N, C-alpha and C positions, 0 to 999 in steps of 0.2 A: 700245198695249195689245194683247196677243196672247192669243187664247182657243183652246184645243184642242177639237176637235169630232170626232164620228163620225156618219156617215150611211150608210144602206143603199142599195146600188145595186139595180137591178131583179132581180138574182139573189139578193137577200137576203144579200149579203156586206157586211161593215162596212168602209167606207173611212175612213181617218184623214186629218184635215186640221187646219189652223189658220186662224183669221181674224185679220187685222191690222186693228184699229180705230184711228181717230184718237185721240190722247191726250186731246183736249178736244172736247166737243160731239158731237152725233150725226153719223154719216157722211151726206154728201149723195148718195152713190151706192155701189153694191156692184159689185165686179169679181171675176172668176175668173182665176187664173193657172194655166196648164197647163205642166207641166215636160216636158223632152225625153225621148226614147226611152231606157228603162232608168234614167233619173234618178229622184229622189224629190223630195218637197216640200221637203226640206232643202237642195236646191241653193242654194249661197250667193248666186248671182246673183238667184234668185227671192226670197230673203229680203230682199235689199237693194232690189229693185224694189218689193216689197210695202210695205216700210217707207217708201220715198219717196212712194208713192201715198197711203198712210195719212196721212202728214204733210200732204198737201194736202186731206184730208177724204174720201178714197175708201177704203172698207173693202175688203180683198182676201182672198179665200179661196184658199189653196194646199192641195192634197190629193194623196195618193198614188193613182195609178191602181191598179186591181185587180192583186193579186199583187206589188206593189212596196212598199218601205218598210214602214210599219206597217199597211197595208191587207190585208184578208183576200183569199183567192183564189189560184189557181194561175196564175202568169205564162204558163206554156206553153199554157194554154187561152185566153189573151187574143189580141186582134188589133186592128187599127186601128179596126174597127167598134165593138169593145167600149170603146175609149178614147172614141169619140164618145158612146156611151151613158153612160159615166161622167160626162162633161161635162154632159150633159143632166140626169142625176140630181143632180149637184151644184147646177145652176141651180134645180132644183125644190126642193132642200133649202133654199137661200137664200130662195126665194119663200115657203116654209112658215114658216120660223123668223125671217126678217129682212125682206128685200126682194129682189125678183127682180133679177138682175144686169143692169146696163146696159152693162157693158164686159167683153169677153173678150180675154185676153192669152195668147199661147202662145209658148214658146221652142222652137226647132228643130222636131222632129216634133209637139210640142205645139201650135205655131202652125198647122201644117197641119191638125191635128185641130180647132182652134177655127174655122178657115175652113169645115170641113165641118159642124161642129155648129151654127154660127150660125143657119142657117135654121130649126132646130128649137128655138131659144131666142128666142122672139119679143120678150122684154123687152130684148134686147141692141140697142144703137144704134151701138156702136163696137167694132171688132175690130182688134187689133194683133198683128203677128207679129214675132218677133225671131230672126234667123238661121234662118229656116224655108225648107224646100223647097216648091216649087209643087205637087208631087205626092207622095203617100205612097210610091210605088215607088222614090223616091230612096234610101230606107233600105236597099234591097236590095244596094247596093254594099258595105255593111258585112258582108253575109253571102255575098259573092261566092264565097269559097273553099268554102263549105259548101252552096251552093244545089243542086248535083247530088246530093249525099248526102241532103239533106232531101227532094228530090223522089223519090229512089229508095227511101229507107228510111222516109219519112214523118215523120222528125224527126231532130234532131241537137243535141248540146250545143256551143254556140259561145262563143267568148271575146269579150266586148264591154266595152271599157274595163277590162280586167284582171279581169273577173268572169264566171263561167260562167252561161249562160242556155240553157234548153232551148227551141228553136224548132221548131214543127211546120209541116207542109205547109199546114195550114189557115190559118196566118198568112200564108204566101206567097200563097196563093190569094186571101185577103181583100184583101191589099195590091194585087194586080193587078186586082181588080174595082172599085177605087175610081176615081172621076172627080172629083177635087177641083177641077180646072180649071172644070168646070161650076158648082160651088158658088161659086167666086170670081167668075165672070162674072155670076151671079145673086145676088150677096151683098145688094145693096140696103141696105147699111149703110156708115157711114163706116169707112175702112180706113187704117191706118198701117202701113207696112212699114219695119222697122228692120233694118239689115244692115251688117256690116263688110266693106269691100272686101278685107280681108286674111283673111277667114274661110277657113281651110284645110279645114274639115269640110263646110260647105255653101257652094258658090260663090255669089258675088253675082249670077251669072246667074239663079239661082233667084228672087232678089228682083225682078229685072227682069221675069221671067216673071209673077210674081204681080201686079206693079204694072201691066204693060201689059194683062193680062187683065181686071183689075178696072175697074169704072165709077166715075165720080166720085160723091161726094167721096173722094179718096184723097191720101195724103201719103207722102213717103219721107224718112227720116232716115238719114244715113250715121253709122255708129258708128266711123268713122275706123280707128284701129289696134287696136281691140278684138279679142280672140280669140273663138272660137265660144262658149265657156262664160261669157264676160264675167267672167273670173276676177279681174280687177282691180276693186277696190271702186268706184273712181271711174267705171268704165264702166257698171256695173250701176246705180249711184245716178243717173247722168246719164240712163240709159234710163228709169228710174222717174219722174224729174222731168219729162222731156219727155212721157212717156205721160200723166201727170196733167194737164199744161197742155193737151195736145192734146184729151184726152177731155172736159175741162170745156166745150169749145166745143160739144159735141153733147149735153150734159146739160141737162135742163129744171130749172135751179136757181132757187130762190126769190129768191136775191140776184142779180137781173139787173142789167145795167149801168145801167138807168134808175133804180134805187134809189139810186145814188150821186149826190151833188150835182155840178153842173158844175165844171169846172176853173177856178180862179182863180190866175193867175200869182203864185208866191212866197207862197201862202197855203194854210193847212190849213182846209178847209171840211167841216163836219159836218152831216148831216141825220138826223133821227130822227122816228119816228111814235109817237104815244101808245099805239096798240094793240100795238106791238112791244116793250113793256116797256122794257128798257134797251138794246136793240139799236140801234146807231148806224152810219151809213155815212159813211166818211171819204174825201175826195179830198185827198191830201197833195201839192199841186203836181203833179197828174197821176198819183199813185200811189194806187189804190183799196185801202182797208183797212176792217176791221170792228172795232168795239169793243162790248163787252158786259160783263155781270157773271156770275159763276158761278151755278149753279142754287141754291146755298145762300143767295144774296142775292136770289133772285127773278128772276134772268136766265136766258138760254138757253145761255150759255157758248159762243157762236159766235165769240167773238173775245176778245182781251186786254181787261182792265179799264183804266180811265183811269190808275190808279196803275201798272199793268203797263207802259203806254206811257211813263209818267214814269221808271220804273226802266230801261226799254229805252233812253230818251234818255241817261240817265246812263251806262249800260253801254257803249253804242255810242260815245259821245263819249270815254269813257275809252280804249277800245281804239284808236280812230282817233288820239287824241293820243299814246299810247305808241308806236304803230307809226311815226307821223310823226317823233317825236323820235328813235327808233332809226335811222331812215333818215338823218336829218340828221347825227347824231353817229356813224354807222357802228357802232352797237352790234349784236352778233350775236343780235338778238332774232328768233326764227323765227315767233312767233305769240303771241296774247294771248287768254285766255278770262276773261270778267268775269261773275260771278254776282251779281245785285243783288236785294235784297229790301227792301220798304218795310214799316215797322211804325209804329204809334202807341205811344209809351212815356210813362211818367210823367216829367216834367221832372226830378224829384228823383233819378231813376235815371241821369241823364246827368251825368257828372263835368265835361265840358268845355263845358256849355251855360250861357248867361247866365240863361236862364229857370229858375226853381226851383218854379213852381207850374203846375198843369194838365198837359196832355199836349202833346208835341211830335212832329214827324215825324222818323223815323230811317231812313236808308238803310244797310243792311249790304252792303258791297261787297267781294267776295272775288275777288282777281286771281291768275290763274295765268299765269306767264311761261314760254314755251318757248324754249329755246336754251341755248348754252354761255355762261352769264353768270357774271361774278364777283359776289361778295357786294356790292361797291361799286356795280356796275351795277344790281343788283336794288334796292338801297336808293334809288338815284337815280331809277329808273323808278317806284318807289312814291311818291316825292315828286312826280314829274311828274304822276302820276294826279290829284292834288288841283288841278292847274292846268288841267284840261280845261274848256272854256267852259261846259258845262252845270253842272259842279260849282260854278263861280264864280257862275253865275246863281242857283243854289239858295241860295247863301250871301249874295248881294247883295240890296239893296233892290230890289223889283220893283214896277213901276207898271203896273197893268192898267186900261185905259180900256174901258168897255163902253157900247155905244150900240145903238139899234134901227136895223136896216138894212131900209128899205122896198123895196129893190131885190131 
């Protein structure tokens, strides 16, 4: 879920932003994403990163810095220091309206800005940079052809990424006055540095500079062959997923590891407390999961319901079976999408059911097949879907033995 918002900066200018919320349940933390120099909040990589983090339960605020995108203000009057101020103002907005941000993420010069702003955002416990320079002065190489003119005339219109921007001498002076290296050395927060070794805009040497200057805890993740803007969707989604997994380590989450039952080999173990309503902690042969009920049923919606898991079992088994069959028979199936819904229906409404009284369980399973398939191949795959083991289990007689376990 995405919500459009506006907040005032300290100069009473309205800054435009959006917040990505998790689709289900309340977020367990808030983050701010800072875009690159002259970019806007609509940078595709930023959108994908925010979506990936929201999918893991972290709400993310993306916003336009002063004078960019849909935000008010004159870009020519801004500088690196004003970007830092905008970040602090964004954090204060989140603290007033939702929850103070625990995570700061910045791309390119936005990452340099979050490194400088972090000390003035006390709620932040984790900071991440993506393709960022170690010092704000790195940006001056983009203005190299115009620097003399700006210094002599006080300002100049420069072309940045095919768009004209007016840059003033005050911007240059402010950049040169910054000491982000000192901020990195005194960060005192968890740091994640993400960079591509093939980044042609900001050298990976900048990432090395950030990493070696920072104190522990710190981590580095290579973005392999990604470009500077993470223009491929798979690169930005990967960055967002890694960010979320890394940040969770430093968040004070209510669902800590001790809430989950101990691992039992080849078993699914569930533990639940009376005071937690329907919330249940699952250890599925070493894989931690949550189960819950939606708020409309009196739950807290922190995880799928038991019937959601049953639907997931049928859907995943169907997809696995179809892909396995296609591999064996060399059918040009590229992928499978299975949407499964569970319902209770009146038996009399089921034409193929032997029961004619009361209610029965019905699973509505919609299968999408991707690939250059003939009609005969599609019909055969539809027939194979009914042969997946979970499908057979649901149709067969099931024996459930229940006992008290004093261990």
